[in-house]
N, C-alpha and C positions, 0 to 999 in steps of 0.2 A: 086033235079034239080036246077041248077044254072042259074042265070040271068046274061046277059051281057049288059052293058051300055057302048057304045063306040061312040067316035067322036061327043060328044054333048056339048052344052054350057048351063049352068044353072045359073040363078041369083035370083031366087025367094026364099022366106023364106022356110027353111026345104025342099029343093028340093027333096032329096032322104031320107027323114026321115024314120027310122025304116026299111030300106032295109036289106034283109037277103040273104045269100048265093049268093053273087053277085061279078062279076068281072067288075071293072070300069076302062076303058082304054081310054087314050087320050082325056080326057074331060077337059073343062075349067069352073071353078066356079067363075064367075065375070059378071058384067053387071049393067045396070041402076037401076034395082029393088033393088040391094044392100041387098039381103036377107041373113039372118044369119042362122047358124046351119044347113048347107046343108046336112051333113051326120049324124046328131045326132041320137043316139040310134040304129046305124047300128050293125049287127051281121054277123060274118063270111064273111068279105068282103076283096077283094084284089084290091088295088088302084095302078095303074101304069101309068106313063107318063102323069100325070095331072098337072094342074096349079090351085092354090087356091089364090084368092084375097079377099074373103069375110070373115067376122069375125066368130070365133067359129066353124070352119068346122068339127072338129072331136071330139065331146064331147060324152061321154058315149058309146064308141065303145068297143065291146067285141069280141076278136079273129079277128085279122086283119093283113094285110101287106100293106105297102106303099113303092113303089120303083120308082126311076127315076122321082121324083115329086118335084115341086117347090112350097113351101108355102111362099107366098110373105109377104112383110112388112106390108101390110094392113090387112092381115089375123091374127089379134091379138088373143092371147089365143087359139092357134090352136088345142091343144090336151089336154083335161082335162077329169078327171074321167074315163079314158080308161085303158084297161088291155089286157094282152096276145097278144102283137103285135110285129111285126118286121118292122123296118124302114131301108131301104137300098138305098144308092146312092141318097140321097135327099138333098134339100137346105131349111133351115128354116131362115126366115128373120124377122118375127114378134115378138113383145114383148110377154113374158109369154107363150112360146110355149108349155111347158109341165108342168102340175100341177096335183097333187093328182092322179097320174097314177101308175100302178104296172105291173111288168113282161113285160118290154119293152126292146128290144134290138135294138140299133141304130148303124149302121155300115157304114163306108165309106161316111160320110155325112158332110156337111158344115153348121155350125150353128152360127148365129149372133142374139142372142135373150136375151134381158135383163130379169132377174128374171126367168131363165130357171130351170126347174126340181124341183120346190118347193113341199114339202110335198109328195114326191113320194117314192116308194120302189121297190127293185128288178129291178133296171135299169142298163143295160150294155151299155156303150158307148165305141166304139172301132174303130181304124183306121180312126179317124175323127179329125176335128178341130172345136173349139168352142170359141166364144167370148161372155161373159156374166157377168153382175154384180150380186152378190148374188147367184151364181151358186149352185144348189141343197140345198137350205136352208131347214133345218128341215126335211131332208130325211133320209132314212135308207137302208142299204144293197145295196150300189152303187159300181159299178166296172168300172174303166177306164183303157183301154189298148191301148197303142200307140195313145195317144191323145195329140194334141197340143192345149193348153188352154191359153186364155188371159182374165183377169178379174180383179176384185177388192176385193170383200168381199166373198170369195169362201168357200163353204162347212161349213157354220156356223150351229151349233146345229145339226150336222149330227151324226148318230149312225150306224156304220158299213160301212166302205169305204175301198176299195182296189184300189191302183193306181199302174200300171206297165208300164215301158218303155215310160214314158210320159214327156212332157215339160209343166211346170206350170209357167206362168208369171202373178203374182197376187199381192195382197196386204196382208191384214191380214187374210190369209186362216186358216181354221181349228179352228176358235175360238169356244170355248165351245163344241168341238166335242168329240166323244167317239169312241174307237175301230177302229183306223185308221192304215193301213199299206201302206207305200209308198216304192216301190222298183225300183232300177235302173232308177231313174228319175232325172230331173233337176227341182229344186224347187226355184224359185226366188220370194221373197216377203218380205215386211216390216212387222214387228211385227207378224211373223209367229207362229201360233199354240198356242197363249195365251189361258189359261184356258182350255186346252184340257186334256183329260184323256184317257190313253191307246194309245198314238200316237207312232208309230214305223217307223223309216226311215232307210232303208237298201240300201247301195251302192248308195247313192244320193249325188248330188252336190247342196248344199244349199247356197243361197246368200241373203243379205239384212240385214238391221239394226234391232237390238233388237229382235232376234228370240227366241222363245221357252221359254217364261216366264210364271210363275204361272201354270206350267204343273204338272199333277200327272201321275205317271207311264209312264214316257217318256224314250224311248230307241232310241239311234242312233248307228248303226253298220256300220263301214267302210265307213263313210261319209266324205265329205269335206265341209268346211265352208269359203266362200269368202266374205269379207266385213261385217262380222258378229261381231258387237260390242255389249257390254252389254248383252251378251248371258246368258240364263238359270236363270235369276233372279227369286228367290223363287220357283224353280222347283225341283221336285223329279225326278232325272235323272240318267241313266246309259248311258254314251256316249263314244264311241271309235272313235276319229276323226283323219283322215289322213291329215297331214299338219298342217296349222296354224289357230288359232282363234284370232281375233283382241283383244277381251276382254271377260272375264267371270266375272259376278257380282253375288255375294251372292246366290249360289245354296243352296236350302233348305236341300236336302239330296241326297245321292248317290255318284257317282264317275264320273269324267270327265277326260279323258286321251287324250292328243294331242301331236303332235311332237313339237309344239311351241305355246306359248300364249303371245300376246303382253302385256296384263295387267290382273292381277287377283285382283278384287276389293272386299274387305271385310269390307265395312264401311256403316254406316247409315242404317243398316237393321232394318226393322220393325217387324221382327220375328226371332226366333232362326234359324241360318243357319249353318248346320253341313256338308254340301257337301264337298267332297274332290276333289281337282284339282291337276292333276299330269302331268308333262312333261315326255313323253316317252323317256326312255333311249335307245339310239341307240347302237347296238352291232357291234363290229369290228371283 
């Protein structure tokens, strides 16, 4: 039997602690008591059309949905240690909104949360926009589909990431990452992908200075590179680039093919660099 909690305001500590098999609708979690952890340890709950302003509202939740809900800027660290959840049509504004969570799908949502998604696994983010520094740090098995993202130090130390049909406006994304595939996406970032292992970009538009250095098992297929200078330094790379590369410097191994390259730099290397760089021969 399910419990319904509707049209209520809660501000006390652990207001609905350990609630089970419940539908929570049109409630406000705010007020002078400033209580924390309002839904901590809940099980099998559906939250809809609610507003959260209190800290740590959704910790240790197991089997849940959240829809049409606003999690405000003061509701810091909103979702931690939770699993098996679906989040739809929501707005997140507080710092550290998701951490150490697993099996969470977020759809059609707006997120502005520093340090989002740390140490999490099996997270799907789709049809959404997100602004975050250090997005998905040290996480695994993450999927982004049709996401517009703005950040700085994105996807560091991540293992297992797939990005489809997305726009990334970032800085040094994918540092020390493993097993990443990016398809049909715009990737704008300085120092992109340094120290990555198993990074593959397919049909992507890449821009930014000094991309893809110190990489292992790096693959680019049918990509473009705009404003990319000093590319591929000390990387093991197989790259098929459509159009121009500003400059390529000391690739360690593999082969880079492009329609034109402004400068090929093979000097002052600190290791043996045997990578081949070729200009594609046009056929008439």
